[in-house]
C-alpha positions in Angstrom: 6.2 -8.8 -15.1 5.4 -6.3 -17.8 8.2 -3.7 -18.4 8.1 -0.9 -17.8 5.6 -0.8 -15.0 4.8 2.9 -15.7 5.7 5.1 -18.7 9.0 6.9 -18.6 7.2 10.3 -18.5 4.9 9.4 -15.7 5.5 11.1 -12.4 4.1 9.2 -9.4 1.9 11.4 -7.2 3.6 12.6 -4.1 0.5 11.8 -2.0 -3.2 12.2 -1.6 -5.2 14.1 0.9 -8.5 12.7 2.1 -10.9 13.6 4.9 -9.2 12.2 8.1 -6.2 10.8 6.3 -3.4 11.5 3.9 -1.1 9.3 1.8 2.6 9.9 1.7 5.3 7.7 0.1 6.4 5.1 2.6 9.9 5.4 3.9 12.2 4.5 6.7 11.0 7.5 8.7 7.7 5.7 9.3 9.4 2.6 10.8 8.3 2.7 14.4 4.8 4.0 13.7 4.3 1.5 10.8 5.6 -1.4 12.8 3.2 -0.6 15.7 0.2 -0.1 13.3 0.5 -3.4 11.4 1.8 -5.5 14.3 -1.2 -4.5 16.4 -3.6 -5.4 13.6 -2.3 -8.6 12.0 -5.6 -10.6 12.2 -7.5 -7.6 10.8 -5.0 -7.2 7.9 -5.2 -10.9 7.1 -9.0 -10.6 6.9 -8.9 -7.6 4.6 -10.3 -8.3 1.1 -7.6 -9.2 -1.4 -4.7 -8.9 1.1 -3.9 -12.6 1.3 -3.0 -12.5 -2.5 -1.1 -9.3 -2.4 2.5 -8.7 -3.6 3.5 -6.8 -0.4 6.0 -9.3 0.7 9.1 -10.4 -1.2 7.7 -13.7 -2.5 4.0 -12.7 -2.8 2.9 -15.7 -0.9 0.6 -13.9 1.5 2.9 -14.5 4.5 2.8 -10.9 5.6 2.1 -9.7 8.1 4.1 -12.0 10.2 6.1 -11.2 13.4 9.1 -9.1 12.5 11.6 -7.1 14.5 11.8 -3.3 14.1 15.1 -3.8 12.2 13.4 -6.3 9.8 10.5 -3.9 9.3 13.1 -1.1 8.5 14.5 -3.4 5.8 11.0 -3.9 4.4 10.4 -0.1 4.3 13.7 0.5 2.7 12.8 -2.0 0.0 9.5 -0.3 -0.7 11.2 3.1 -0.8 13.8 1.7 -3.3 11.0 0.3 -5.4 9.3 3.7 -5.5 12.5 5.5 -6.6 13.2 2.8 -9.3 9.5 2.9 -10.3 9.0 -0.9 -9.7 6.2 -0.3 -7.3 4.7 2.5 -5.2 3.9 2.2 -1.5 2.1 4.9 0.5 1.8 5.2 4.2 -1.7 6.3 5.3 -1.4 8.8 8.0 -3.7 10.7 10.3 -3.3 14.3 9.1 -3.4 15.7 12.6 -1.1 13.3 14.5 0.9 11.5 11.8 -0.2 8.2 13.4 0.1 5.4 10.8 -3.5 4.4 9.9 -2.5 1.9 7.1 -0.8 1.4 3.8 -1.4 1.3 0.1 0.7 -0.9 -2.3 0.7 -0.4 -6.0 2.7 -3.0 -7.8 2.8 -4.8 -11.2 0.2 -7.5 -11.6 1.4 -11.0 -11.8 -1.3 -11.9 -14.3 -1.8 -10.8 -17.9 -5.3 -9.4 -17.3 -4.3 -6.4 -15.2 -1.7 -3.6 -15.4 -1.4 -3.3 -11.6 -2.2 -5.1 -8.4 -3.2 -2.8 -5.5 -3.7 -3.8 -1.9 -4.4 -1.7 1.1 -4.9 -2.2 4.8 -5.9 -0.1 7.8 -5.2 -0.8 11.4 -7.9 -2.6 13.3 -8.7 0.4 15.5 -9.5 2.4 12.3 -11.5 -0.4 10.5 -14.2 2.1 9.5 -11.7 3.9 7.3 -11.1 0.9 5.0 -14.0 1.4 2.7 -13.4 5.2 2.5 -9.7 4.5 1.6 -10.7 1.9 -1.0 -13.1 4.3 -2.7 -10.6 7.2 -2.7 -7.7 5.1 -4.0 -9.9 3.5 -6.7 -10.9 7.0 -7.9 -7.2 8.2 -7.6 -6.0 5.3 -9.7 -8.5 6.1 -12.4 -7.7 9.8 -12.5 -4.0 10.1 -11.8 -2.4 6.8 -12.7 -1.6 5.3 -16.2 -3.4 2.0 -15.6 -6.4 0.7 -17.5 -7.0 -2.6 -15.6 -6.3 -2.6 -11.9 -6.7 -5.6 -9.6 -7.9 -4.1 -6.3 -10.3 -6.2 -4.2 -13.6 -4.5 -3.8 -15.0 -3.6 -0.4 -18.6 -4.1 0.5 
């Protein structure tokens, strides 16, 4: 892994507002809503472009999502929140701006290859599948305008 992931003077965005959704740093307060969102959409997440090769689980082997208890999910959210604070990676919950329902998640982590600065993966719940391409376009633009990366690995949507 390249060190540091982001420059010392870089301040990670506190979120992003989009039509019909907003991004907020993922934390333990999202546990029940996050768990319900991904556990109801596991097949859809596994079929999301680039997700199988993402670094969203501890060993990066593409084994997530897998069945987890609410307590195990809480541990995962706490790890992502700690990564955010330590600037090792940045995970955002994608929320419905009106209801705070968890729509999905965006993960920004160091790339494991030398050709990219960052690896980005995102998912949306199956019931909001039409939001996937909108989210991908918005995050792609956001990464280009507000983040310090020059080469991002983020699987394209068609």
